C-alpha positions in Angstrom: -23.3 29.2 -11.2 -19.8 28.1 -10.5 -21.0 25.1 -8.7 -23.3 24.1 -11.6 -20.5 24.5 -14.2 -18.1 22.4 -12.2 -20.7 19.6 -11.7 -21.2 19.4 -15.4 -17.5 18.5 -16.0 -16.5 14.9 -16.1 -14.8 13.4 -13.0 -11.8 12.3 -15.2 -10.7 13.9 -18.5 -10.5 11.1 -21.1 -8.2 11.1 -24.0 -10.2 10.4 -27.2 -8.4 9.4 -30.3 -10.1 10.6 -33.5 -9.0 8.8 -36.7 -10.0 10.0 -40.1 -8.2 11.0 -43.3 -10.1 14.3 -43.6 -8.8 17.1 -41.3 -12.3 18.8 -41.3 -13.9 15.6 -39.8 -11.3 15.3 -37.1 -11.8 19.0 -36.2 -15.6 18.7 -36.1 -15.5 15.6 -33.8 -12.7 17.1 -31.7 -14.7 20.3 -31.0 -17.6 18.1 -29.7 -15.2 16.0 -27.6 -13.5 19.1 -26.2 -16.8 20.7 -25.4 -17.7 17.6 -23.4 -14.7 18.2 -21.2 -12.4 15.6 -22.7 -9.0 15.8 -24.6 -9.2 15.0 -28.4 -6.1 13.5 -30.2 -6.2 13.4 -34.0 -4.7 10.9 -36.4 -4.9 11.0 -40.3 -4.2 7.3 -40.7 -4.4 3.9 -39.0 -0.6 3.8 -39.0 -0.4 7.1 -37.1 -3.1 5.8 -34.7 -0.9 2.7 -34.0 1.9 4.9 -32.9 -0.3 7.1 -30.7 -1.9 4.1 -29.0 1.6 2.6 -28.3 3.0 5.9 -26.9 0.0 7.5 -25.1 -2.7 6.5 -22.7 -5.8 6.6 -24.9 -9.2 6.0 -23.3 -11.6 6.0 -26.3 -11.1 5.6 -30.1 -13.4 7.0 -32.8 -12.3 5.8 -36.2 -13.5 6.1 -39.8 -14.0 2.8 -41.7 -12.4 3.9 -44.9 -8.8 5.2 -44.5 -5.8 5.6 -46.6 -3.7 2.5 -45.9 -5.0 0.1 -43.2 -8.8 0.5 -42.8 -10.9 1.0 -39.7 -11.6 -2.7 -39.3 -7.9 -3.5 -39.2 -7.4 -0.8 -36.6 -10.3 -2.2 -34.5 -8.6 -5.6 -34.7 -5.3 -4.0 -33.5 -7.1 -2.4 -30.6 -8.9 -5.7 -29.6 -5.6 -7.6 -29.6 -3.4 -5.0 -27.9 -5.7 -2.7 -25.9 -8.9 -4.7 -25.2 -9.9 -2.3 -22.4 -10.1 0.7 -24.8 -13.6 1.1 -26.2 -13.7 1.9 -30.0 -16.5 3.3 -32.2 -16.5 2.9 -36.0 -17.7 5.7 -38.3 -18.7 5.2 -41.9 -20.5 6.8 -44.8 -21.7 3.4 -45.8 -24.3 2.6 -43.2 -25.2 -0.9 -44.2 -26.3 -3.5 -41.7 -23.4 -5.8 -42.9 -20.8 -3.2 -42.1 -22.3 -2.5 -38.7 -22.4 -6.2 -37.8 -18.8 -6.7 -39.0 -17.7 -3.7 -36.9 -19.4 -5.0 -33.7 -17.9 -8.5 -34.3 -14.5 -6.9 -34.6 -14.9 -5.4 -31.1 -16.5 -2.0 -31.8 -18.6 -0.6 -29.0 -21.0 1.2 -31.4 -21.4 2.4 -34.9 -21.9 5.9 -36.3 -23.1 6.9 -39.9 -21.9 9.9 -41.8 -22.9 12.6 -42.0 -22.6 12.4 -38.2 -25.5 13.6 -36.1 -23.8 15.6 -33.3 -26.4 14.7 -30.7 -25.9 11.0 -31.5 -22.1 11.6 -31.4 -22.4 13.0 -27.9 -24.5 10.1 -26.7 -22.1 7.5 -28.1 -19.1 9.3 -26.6 -20.9 9.4 -23.2 -21.5 5.6 -23.4 -17.9 5.0 -24.3 -16.6 7.2 -21.5 -18.9 5.4 -18.9 -17.6 2.1 -20.3 -14.0 3.2 -19.9 -14.7 4.6 -16.4 -16.1 1.3 -15.3 -13.1 -0.5 -16.6 -10.7 1.9 -14.8 -12.6 1.6 -11.5 -12.6 -2.2 -11.8 -8.8 -2.1 -12.3 -8.4 0.0 -9.2 -10.6 -2.4 -7.2 -8.7 -5.4 -8.4 -5.5 -3.7 -7.5 -6.7 -2.9 -4.0 -8.0 -6.5 -3.5 -4.6 -7.8 -4.6 -2.8 -5.5 -2.3 -4.9 -6.6 0.6 -4.3 -10.3 -0.2 -0.6 -9.8 -0.5 -0.2 -7.7 2.6 -2.4 -10.2 4.7 0.5 -12.7 4.3 2.5 -10.4 6.5 0.7 -11.3 9.7 0.5 -8.7 12.5 -1.3 -5.7 13.9 1.5 -4.2 15.9 2.5 -0.7 15.1 5.9 -1.9 13.6 4.2 -4.3 11.2 1.5 -1.8 10.2 4.2 0.8 9.3 6.0 -1.8 7.2 2.8 -2.7 5.3 2.2 1.0 4.6 5.7 1.5 3.4 5.5 -1.5 1.1 2.3 0.0 -0.5 4.1 3.3 -1.0 7.4 2.0 -2.5 6.3 -1.1 -4.5 5.3 0.9 -7.7 8.7 2.5 -7.9 12.0 1.0 -9.2 14.1 2.1 -6.2 16.4 -0.4 -4.6 15.4 -1.6 -1.2 17.5 -2.8 1.8 15.6 -4.9 4.3 17.2 -5.4 7.7 16.2 -7.6 10.7 17.2 -10.7 12.6 17.1 -14.1 11.1 13.6 -15.5 10.9 11.7 -12.2 10.9 10.4 -12.5 7.4 12.7 -10.5 5.2 12.0 -12.6 2.1 8.2 -12.3 2.7 8.5 -8.5 2.6 10.6 -8.7 -0.6 8.0 -10.9 -2.3 5.3 -8.4 -1.3 7.2 -5.5 -2.9 7.6 -7.5 -6.1 4.0 -8.7 -6.3 2.6 -5.2 -5.8 5.0 -3.7 -8.4 4.5 -3.3 -12.1 7.2 -6.0 -12.5 4.9 -8.7 -11.0 4.3 -10.4 -14.4 8.0 -11.1 -14.6 10.3 -13.3 -12.5 11.5 -12.6 -9.0 14.8 -14.5 -8.5 16.1 -15.2 -4.9 19.8 -15.6 -4.3 21.4 -16.7 -1.0 24.6 -14.7 -1.0 26.4 -17.0 1.5 25.4 -20.3 -0.1 27.9 -20.5 -2.9 31.7 -20.0 -3.4 32.7 -16.7 -5.1 33.4 -18.5 -8.4 30.1 -20.4 -8.5 28.2 -17.3 -7.3 29.6 -15.2 -10.1 28.6 -17.8 -12.7 25.2 -18.1 -11.1 24.5 -14.4 -11.2 26.1 -13.4 -14.5 26.1 -16.7 -16.5 29.1 -17.9 -18.5 30.2 -18.6 -22.1 31.2 -22.0 -23.4 34.7 -22.8 -22.4 35.0 -20.1 -19.8 36.2 -22.7 -17.3 36.6 -26.4 -16.9 33.2 -28.0 -17.2 31.6 -25.1 -19.1 30.6 -27.2 -22.1 27.9 -24.7 -23.2 26.9 -21.1 -22.6 24.5 -20.5 -19.7 22.5 -17.4 -18.8 22.8 -16.0 -15.3 20.1 -15.1 -12.8 20.3 -11.4 -13.8 19.2 -12.4 -17.3 16.4 -14.6 -15.9 15.2 -11.7 -13.8 15.2 -9.2 -16.7 12.1 -7.0 -16.4 11.5 -8.4 -12.9 13.2 -8.4 -9.5 16.4 -10.0 -8.0 16.5 -10.5 -4.2 19.8 -10.9 -2.5 19.3 -12.6 0.9 22.1 -12.1 3.5 24.0 -9.7 1.2 26.3 -8.9 4.1 28.0 -12.3 3.5 28.6 -11.6 -0.2 32.3 -11.8 -1.3 33.8 -8.4 -2.0 34.7 -9.3 -5.6 31.0 -10.0 -6.3 30.0 -6.8 -4.5 32.0 -4.8 -7.0 30.2 -6.5 -9.9 26.8 -6.0 -8.3 27.7 -2.3 -8.0 28.5 -2.1 -11.7 25.1 -3.6 -12.6 23.3 -1.0 -10.4 25.3 1.8 -12.0 25.6 0.7 -15.6 22.6 -1.6 -16.0 24.7 -4.1 -17.8 27.3 -6.8 -17.2 29.3 -9.4 -19.1 29.1 -13.2 -18.7 32.1 -15.1 -17.2 34.5 -15.6 -20.1 32.5 -13.1 -22.3 33.3 -9.7 -23.8 29.9 -8.5 -24.9 27.9 -6.3 -22.4 24.4 -7.6 -21.7 21.8 -4.9 -20.7 19.2 -5.7 -18.1 16.3 -4.0 -16.5 16.2 -5.4 -12.9 15.0 -4.1 -9.6 17.4 -5.1 -6.8 16.1 -5.9 -3.2 18.7 -6.9 -0.6 18.3 -8.2 2.9 20.7 -8.8 5.8 20.7 -9.7 9.5 24.2 -8.1 9.8 25.1 -4.6 10.7 26.4 -3.3 7.4 27.8 -0.1 8.9 30.0 -2.2 11.2 31.0 -4.3 8.2 32.0 -1.2 6.3 34.1 0.0 9.2 35.9 -3.3 9.1 36.3 -3.1 5.3 34.1 -6.2 4.8 31.3 -4.4 2.9 31.7 -1.8 0.2 30.5 1.7 1.3 29.5 2.7 -2.3 27.4 -0.5 -2.7 25.7 0.1 0.7 24.6 3.6 -0.4 23.4 2.2 -3.7 21.3 -0.4 -1.9 20.0 1.7 0.9 17.8 4.0 -1.2 14.8 2.8 0.8 15.3 0.9 4.1 12.9 -1.4 5.9 13.8 -2.6 9.4 11.7 -5.6 10.6 11.4 -5.7 14.4 12.1 -9.0 16.2 9.1 -11.0 17.4 9.9 -10.3 21.1 9.3 -6.6 20.5 5.8 -7.2 19.0 4.4 -9.8 21.4 0.8 -8.7 20.5 1.3 -10.4 17.1 2.1 -13.9 18.6 -1.6 -15.0 18.9 -2.3 -13.8 15.4 0.7 -15.7 14.0 -0.3 -18.8 16.0 -3.8 -18.7 14.5 -2.4 -18.2 11.0 0.1 -21.0 11.2 -2.4 -23.4 12.8 -4.9 -22.7 10.0 -2.2 -23.4 7.4 -1.3 -26.7 9.1 -4.9 -27.8 9.5 -5.6 -27.0 5.9 -2.5 -28.9 4.7 -3.2 -32.1 6.7 -7.0 -31.9 6.7 -7.2 -31.7 10.5 -9.0 -29.5 13.1 -6.3 -29.0 15.8 -6.7 -26.1 18.2 -4.4 -24.7 20.9 -5.0 -25.0 24.6 -5.0 -21.8 26.7 -2.0 -22.7 28.8 0.0 -23.6 25.6 -0.9 -20.2 24.1 0.1 -18.4 27.3 3.5 -20.2 27.2 4.0 -19.2 23.6 3.2 -15.6 24.4 5.6 -15.6 27.3 8.6 -17.0 25.4 11.1 -14.6 24.0 11.5 -16.2 20.5 15.2 -15.8 19.7 14.5 -17.4 16.3 11.6 -15.1 15.7 8.6 -16.0 13.4 10.5 -18.9 11.8 11.0 -20.5 15.2 7.4 -20.0 16.2 6.3 -21.6 13.0 8.6 -24.6 13.4 7.6 -25.0 17.1 3.9 -25.1 16.2 4.5 -27.6 13.3 6.4 -29.9 15.7 3.7 -29.8 18.3 1.1 -30.3 15.6 2.8 -33.4 14.2 3.5 -35.1 17.6 0.0 -34.5 18.9 -2.4 -37.2 17.9 -5.5 -35.5 19.3 -7.3 -32.3 18.4 -5.7 -29.9 20.9 -2.1 -28.9 21.4 -1.3 -28.8 25.1 1.5 -27.1 27.0 3.2 -30.5 27.4 3.4 -30.8 23.6 5.7 -27.8 23.4 9.6 -27.9 23.7 10.9 -28.0 27.3 12.4 -24.5 27.1 8.9 -23.1 26.3 6.7 -25.5 28.3 8.7 -24.9 31.5 8.8 -21.1 31.3 7.2 -19.3 34.2 4.1 -17.7 32.8 3.8 -14.0 32.8 1.5 -13.0 35.7 1.2 -10.0 37.9 3.2 -10.4 41.2 1.2 -10.7 44.3 2.0 -8.2 47.0 0.7 -8.1 50.6 0.3 -4.4 50.7 0.8 -1.4 48.4 4.2 0.2 48.7 4.5 3.7 50.0 5.7 6.3 47.4 5.4 9.3 49.6 8.4 11.6 49.3 10.1 9.5 46.6 11.1 10.9 43.2 9.6 9.5 39.9 13.0 7.9 39.1 13.0 6.2 42.5 9.6 4.8 41.9 10.5 3.7 38.3 13.6 1.9 39.6 11.7 0.1 42.3 9.0 -1.0 39.8 11.6 -2.4 37.5 13.4 -4.3 40.3 10.2 -5.7 41.7 9.1 -6.9 38.3 12.4 -8.5 37.5 12.3 -10.2 40.9 8.8 -11.6 40.2 9.9 -13.1 36.9 13.1 -14.6 38.3 15.1 -12.0 36.3 13.7 -13.1 33.0 14.1 -9.8 31.1 11.8 -10.6 28.2 8.9 -11.4 30.6 9.6 -8.3 32.7 9.6 -6.1 29.6 6.2 -7.5 28.6 4.8 -6.9 32.1 6.1 -3.3 32.1 4.8 -2.8 28.5 8.1 -1.6 27.2 10.5 -2.9 24.6 13.4 -5.1 25.6 15.9 -2.6 24.3 14.2 0.1 26.5 14.5 -2.2 29.5 18.2 -2.7 29.0 18.7 1.1 28.7 16.9 1.6 32.0 18.9 -1.2 33.7 22.1 0.7 32.7 20.6 4.1 33.7 19.6 2.9 37.2 22.6 0.6 37.6 20.3 -2.4 38.3 22.3 -5.6 38.3 21.1 -9.2 38.7 22.1 -10.7 42.1 25.0 -13.1 41.9 22.9 -16.0 43.3 20.4 -15.6 40.5 23.0 -16.2 37.8 24.1 -19.6 39.2 
């Protein structure tokens, strides 16, 4: 019995707004709606209905045609203009064909005649609920498709990139400030754009500011705007980027390079949600989400009094650290394919990459990260007149790199009687020797991160022979 009762209940409880200027009618309809497992909300006038629709998440509307004040047709028009995804049913004691046609033209889903047949009422409410359910499911599907499209722009399947994509999906709907860290060229602005596009703010502007590109005076005017006559050349008032981004997002790239005087003003906006223009006295309120990025170590900058500690903790509510490309080598082939597809589409070509060229790209350590890889491919793409990029089309430092291959050994070494640490040390030394002491290649062959390799070199006191350094 319990199972049957639960299966008869709707999957989602809908809020049904019942509008009539007779309390008894509202109560009768509400009893039926409640018995069907939904939540009724009553309104004795169209004016009250407007307030409820603006303040609450209403799923279905049932409204009488004749009301005190605005009538049901005017309410239907309001719903069609402001809440087109909310199905509405018109009720009238005057069941003429003309009234029904007018109601349907004004966006009504259906039409009920007084006195209301309760069986017919249930059927109409069921249709409206199914209609609304389909709309909500469609909305979820569109949201998921958009999320997939946005996150696909962040190319990579490595564990580090997968974690970043998951975190973006989790934090995007919130208003929390975000601090993105990582080396230059890792794609910090791309992550910031994804957060904005997947947030409720995506219909408003995302403004990007390079914190190191302007002098403190110009940066202050750019961010906060200025009033006429605030300084020489200020011939008219100008709104700043915080005003442009109102309702949206502002992204500070390389915030570690921001002058301290501006840091204090940014902190005020985060705390007070308002600011004054240069030369102004009137506070201007804004609703802006702040995302910041840096390739600098802000904790070290705080220790040297170059970055405000209070601003750091305001920014670092949620942190995202993007790993360098050398620590996610498995993403290089995916990035190569992605960038080549972009270039081919842009120039209407069909250029592919030779196997040796791909192997060289995968063996390189990429100090400039994804940006350097993209620029390298574009250069090779442009100088190549054929349909295949060869190893010789790549820059010398990449084309001449010794490709990562397993070292050849004449016989297997003997590990009898040796400790695991001895064996590990020998394996690291042999791998480094085989790569000519190229640590990036050695780390790839050993399937460990470059940072991990450096820690092991220090642990085992492994040093590069002097002749190799020359």
